[in-house]
N, C-alpha and C positions, 0 to 999 in steps of 0.2 A: 643558411641565410644566403640570399642571392647577392650577387656582386653589386647590382644596382642599389639594393637596400643598404648595403654596407657603406658605399660611398655617399649615398644620400644622408646617412645618419651623421656624417661628419661635415657635410657640405656647409651648413650654416655656421658651425663653430670654427671651422678651419679655413675653408675655401673663400667664404664671403669676406672675412677680415683680410685675407691675403690679397684679394682683388682690391679692396678699399685701400689697403696700405700701399699697394703698387700704384694705385691712382693718385694717392697723396704725393708719393715720391715723383711720379711722372709729371705731375702738374708743376712742381717747384723746381726740379733739376734744370729744365731748359732756361730758367730765368735767373739762376744764381749769378752768372757772370754779369748779366744786365743789371741786377740789383746792386752788385758790387760797384759797377761803373757809376750807377746813380748816386752812390755815396762817395764818389771821388777816387775810386781805386784805379791804379795803373793796370795794364794788361797782366803784368807779373803777379800783382797782388790779387787780381780777380782769379787768376789760375790757382793761386795758393788757397784762396777761400773755397774754390770749387773742390780742391783736394781734401778739404776738412771732413767731408762726408765719409770718405774712405778711411781717413786717419781715425775718426771717431769710432768706426767699426773695428778697425784693427786693435785699437787700444782696449776695447771693452769686450772682445770675444771671450777671452778666458774668464774675466769677472762675470760675464753674462751666464756662463755655465755654472759658476759657483752660486750665483744668485738663484737660478732656477732649481738647483739642488736643494737650497735652503728654504725657499718660500713656495716652490712649486711652479709648474709651467703656466697655469692660468694667471696667477698673480704676477708673474714676470711679464706676461703679455700686457697686462693692465699697466704695469710700471712703464713698459715701452711706449704705450699709447699716451700716457700722461706726460712723459718726458718729451715726446714728439710735439705735443701741444705746446708745452713750455718753449721748446726750441723754435717753433713756428711763430710764437708770440714775440720772441726776441727778434726774429727776422723781419717782423712787421714794424719794429721800432726804427724810425728813420730820423736821425738827428742832424740830417743835412750832410754836406761834404765835410769830411774830416776823419781823424784817426779814431775818435770815440765811436762814431757811427759805424765804422768798419769793424771795430773790435766787438761791438754789440752784435752786429750781423754775423760775424765770424763765429762768435760763441754760440749763437743760435744754430748755425749750420753744424757745428761740432756736436752739439747736443742731439740733433736729429740723426747724425751718423751713429752716435753711441746708442740711441734708442732703437735704431734699426737693427743693430746687432742683438740687443736684448730680445726684441720682439721676434726676430727671425729664428733665433736659436730655440727659444721657448716653444714656438709654434711647431718647429720640426720635431723636437723632443716629444711634444704632446701627441702629434700625429703618429709618430713611431710607436708610442705606447698603445694607442687605442685601435690601430689598424692591424689586423692579423698579418703575419709575414707573407703569406701567399698573395696578398694584395698590396704589399708595401710599395712596390715601385709605381703601380698605377696611382696610388694615393699621393706619393711624393712628387711624381711627375705632374700630376694635376695641380698640386700645390704650387709648383714652380710655374706651371702654365697660367694659372689664374693670376699670379703675381705679374706675369708678363702682359696679360690682357689689360690689367689695371694700368701698367706703365705705358701701354700702347694708347689707351684712351685718355690718360691724364693730360698729355700736352694739348689735346684738342679741347678738353673742357677748360684747361687753364687759359688757352688762347681766347676762348669766348669770354671768360671772366675778365681778362685783361682789357678786352674791348669795352667792357662796362665800367671797370673800376681802376684801370691802369695796372701797373705791376703788382700792387697788393692783391689784385683779384686772383692771381695764381695761388697765393698763400691762403686765401679764403677757401678756395676749392680744397686745398690740402687739409685745412682745419676741419672742414665739414666731413671729409672722407675719414680722417683718422679718428674723429669723435664718434662717428657711426661705427667704426671698427671696434673702438673701445667699449661702446654700449653692447655690441653683440658678444664680445668676449666676456663681459661681466655676467652674462647668463649661461656661459659654458660651464658644465659641471667640472669640479676638481677631479683629478685622477685619484683613485682609491689605492692607497698603499698601506701595507702593514707597518706597525711600529718598528718591527725588526728591520724592515727594508729601509725605512727612514733613518734609523740609527746607523745602519751600515753605510748609507749614502753620505751621511755627514762626515764619515771618516775618510772619504775619498778626497785626495788632493790632486792638483794638476801635476805635481812632481811625481806622485805615485803612478798616475796614468802614463806619464812620459816613460818612466822606468819599465812599466809593464808592456807598453805597446811601441817601444822605440823602433823595433824592426818594421812594424807596419808603417810608421810615419816616414821611415827612410826608404821604403820601397813603394808601396801603393801611394803613400803621401806625395812622393815625387811626381807620380802620374797626375795627381790632383793639382799640384802646382803648375805643371805644364799645360794641363787642360784649361785651368783658369786663366793662364797667361794668354793663350790664343783666343779664348772667348772674350776677354776684355779688350784685346787688340782689335778684334773684329769691329768694335763700335767706332773706331776712329779711322780705319783704313778706307772705308767706302767714301766718306766725305773728303778725305785727303786725296785719294786717287781721282775722284771726280773733279776736284779743283785743279789737280795736276794736268789733266787732259783737257781742261778748259770748259767743263760743264758749268752751267749756272747754278747758284745756290738752290733755286726752286727745283731744278731737275735732280740735283743731288738729294734733296729732301724727299722727293717722290720715290726715288730709287730706294732710299733708306727705309721709307715707310712701307713700301711693298714687301721688302725683305723682312721687315719686322712683323708684318701680317702673316707671312708664311711661317715664320718662327713661332708665332703665338698659336698657330692652328694644328701643330703636329705633336703636341705633348702627350695626348692620351694613347694613341696607337703605340708610341714608343714605350710607355709604361707597361702596356699589355705584353709587348714582346719581351721586356725585361723580366716580367713575372713568369712568362711561359717558357722562355728559352735561356734565361740567365742574363746577368748584367753585361757581360762581355760583348754580347751580340748587338748591343746598342751603343755602349760607351766607345768601343773601338771604331765602328763606322762613323760615329759623330765626329771624332777628331780627324779621321782620315779625310772625310768630306770637307771639313773646315780647312785642313792643311792644303788639300789640292785646290780648293777655291782661292786661297791666298796665292798659291803659285801661279794660277791662271790669271789673276787680276792684272799683273803688269803687261799681259798680252792684249788687254782690252783698250780700245781707242775711241769709243763712243758710248752714247747712252744705252743703246740696245745691248751691246756685249757686256758692258759693266752691269746693267740691270740683270741680265741672265746670271752672271757670276755672283752677284749679290743675293739673288734668290736661292742659288745653290748653297751659298753660305748660310742663309737664313734657315734653309731646310736642315743642314747639318747641325746647326746650333739648336734648332727646335727639337730634333729627335733626342737630344741629350738633356732635355728639360728634366730637372730633378735628379740627375745622375750623381752629382756630388753628395746631395742629401741622402740618396738611397744607399750609396756605398758606405757613407758614414754611419747610417742607421744599422746596416747589416753587421758591421764589425764592432759596434759600440757595445759595452757591457750593460747589462740590465741595471746594475747598481753603479751609480755615478755616470749615467749616460750623458746628462747635460755637460758635465765637466769634460768628458771625452769629446763631445761635439764642439765645445768651445775651442779646443785645440785644433780640431778638424777644420773648423771655419777659419782659423788663423792661417792654415796652410793655403786654403783657397784664396783668402785675401792677399796673402803674400804673392801668389801667382798673378792676381789681378794687378798688383803694383809692378811686378817684374815685366809683364808683357809689353806695355807701352814704352817702358824704358829700353827694352831690347830693340823695338822698332825705331825709337828715336836715335839710339846710339849707332845702329847700322846705317840709318838714313843719313846721319851727319857724316859718316865715313865714306859711304859708297853710293848714296842716292836713295830715293824713295822706293824705286823698284826693287833694289837689293834688300832693303829693309823689309818689304812685304814678303819676299821670297824666304828670307831667313825666318820670319815669323811663321810662315807656312811649314817650314822644317820643324819648328817647335811642335806643331800639331802632329806631325808624323812621329816625332819622338814620344809624344804623349800616347799615341796609339800603341807603340811598342811597349811602353811602360805599363799601360793598362792591361794589355793582352798578357803580359808576363805575370802581373801581380794581383789582378782581381782573383779572389779565391776560386778555385776550379769547381767545387761543388756548387750547384745552384742554390743559393741561400733562400731563394723565393719558394723552393719546394721542400728543402731540407735545411732549416736554419742551422748555421754553424755555431759551435760553442763560441763563447766570447773571446777566446784566444786562438781561434782557428787560423786567423790571418797572421797571427803573431809567432807561430811556431814553425 
C-alpha cells in the first residue's frame, strides 16, 4: 500500500479533528486574559486563570490514559470533545464583575484544559495503533503539524468573530470547531481488539508502568522534560525581547506570526527523515537549533535581526513536530499503551511548566538576556540527553520490543 494512501486513510479521522481542535484552542487562548479582565480580574488573577489550561492538562494526563484503556480511544476523543463544549459554555457565562463570574469562567477554562489532555492522548494512542511503524513518525509529525496549523489560523478567525460579536465571538468559533471535530470523530471506526488484549489492558496500572519503565522515565524522560521546557519558553521570549529592545506590539506580533508560519510548514519533511534515518537525526538538531537561537537572541537589537532569529527558532521547533509523541509511541507497550502515554505526557507537561519558571528566576536574578541564554543552555542539555538515550536501533524500520529502552 502506498504512503499517500496510508496517510490519506487516516486524514479525516485523525488529522481533520486535530486541525479543528487546534483552531478551537487558538481562537480562545488569546482572549483568556481579556475575558478575565472583563469579569473584574486583577493582572495576577488573570494570569492564574490563564494557567488553568495547563493545570487541567497536568491533573488529568494519567486519568486520561486510564480512561482510554477502559472505554477505547474513539470514545475518549468524544468525551474530550463533549467536555470541551461544556467548558466553553461556562466560559460564555458572564455574571458581570465579581468573584462568582470569575469562578465560573475559571472552572470552564479548567475543564477545557482537562478535555484537551483526554482528547490529545486518545488521538495519539489511536494513530499509533492504526499506522504501521515504518510510517509512524510521518503520521505523528503530521498530527502535530495539523494541530499547529489550526492554532495558527484560530486567532485570525477569532479576531474576525470578535469584530462581529465582541469577546464571545472567539468562543463561538471554538464551539463551532470543536463540535465539528466531535462529529467527525463520531464516524471514526473503533479499534478492533481481542478480548484477551482488552482483559490484559485492564490489569495495567500506572504504578505498574512506573515500576516497569522507571529507567526510561529517568533517562529519555529527562530529555523530554528539557525539550518541552525550551519549547514552552520559546513562546514567551520573542515578545519579551521585542519589548525589551523597544519594538512596538504590532512589530512583535508580526515577527511572532512569521516564525509561527515557518514552524507550521516544516512538519512533514521532518517526519520523513525520522522514519528514514531514525528519531535522533531530527530530535537532536531540533533542540540544538532552538538552543542556539536562544543564545543568539540577546545579540539582536532591531526588528530585522530579531525576526531572523525568531525564524531560525521557528524552523528548529517545526522540525521537531511530533517528536515527543513519536518517541512515546515507539517505547510504549502494546498492552496498556494509553496508560504509558499518560505518564509520558505528564513528563512533557512538567517540562512546559519548568521552562518559563527557569526563565523568570534567572531574569529576576541577572536580567532578561541572562535568562534567555540559560534557557538556551537547557536546549543544549536536551540535545545531549536525547542523543544519549534515544534507543540506537531505528524503531522506524525495526520496531524495538516494548522493554528495549528500559533495559
